[in-house]
N, C-alpha and C positions, 0 to 999 in steps of 0.2 A: 530597169527591171521589168520583166514581163509580168503578166497577171498571175501566172502560176507561182512565180517567186514571191510576189506580193502576198498571195494567199498563204503561202508557206510561212512567210515572216509573220503574218497576222495570226496564223494558227500557233506558231511558236510563241508569240507574245501572249496569247491567251493561255497557253499551257504554262508559261513562266508565271503569269499572274496567279493562276490556280495553285501552282506549287508554292509561290510566296504566301498566298493566302492560307494554304494548308499548313505551311511552316509556322505562320503567325498563330494559327489556331492551336497547333500542337505545342508551341512555345508557351502560350497562355495556359493551356491545360497542364503542362509540365510545372509551370510556376505555381498554379493553384494546388496541384498535388504535392509539390514540395512544401508549400505553406501548411497544408493539411497534415502532412507527415510530421513537420516540426511541431505543430500543435499537439499531435498525438504523442510525440516523444516527450513533450513537456508534461502532458497529462500523466503519462506513464511514470515519469520521474517523480511527479508530485504524489502519485498513488503509492509508489515504492517508499517514498519518504514517510508518508502517513502510515503505511504498514509497519515500517521500522519503529516509528514512534509508538504505535499501538502494541507492538510486540514487547517493547521495553516497558510500557505501562503494565502489560499483562504480567511480565516477569516480576515487576515490583509489587504488584498486588498479590501475586502468588506467594512471594516471599513474606509480605506483610501478613497474609492469612496464616502462613505456617508459623510465624512468630506469635500471632494471636492464639492460634490453636495450642502452641507450646505453653504460652502463658496460662491459658485456661487449664491445661493438663496439670501444670505446676500448682495452680490454685486448688484444683480438685484434690491433688495429692496432699497438699498442706492441710486441707479441711479434714481429710481422712485421718491423717496423723494426729491432728488435734482431737478428733473424736476418740481415737484409740488411747491417747494420753489421758483423756477424761475418764474413760472406762477403766484404765489401769489405776488411776487415782482412786476411783470408787472401790475397786477391788482391794487396794492397799488399805483404804479407810475401813472396809469391812473386816479385813484381817486384823487390824489394830484394835478392834472392839473387844 
């Protein structure tokens, strides 16, 4: 081989090394990004699961509050009816005098 060919081969070797090096860097970067992507996917799934749990808790609390409010309304109505019955009893007692 002459000097020109040797230089060409050396240049080609250098370029191949650079390409291999760049490939390795990109491969490592890709692996890092894939790992980061998977971590983000896992965080998203976890957040979605937590959101679903909180939504279910909210629905249960809302239902419980409605039941408590209904119970309170029923209690208030019962107290009013009892007061009315006492007033009616007083009126009947006055009429019987």
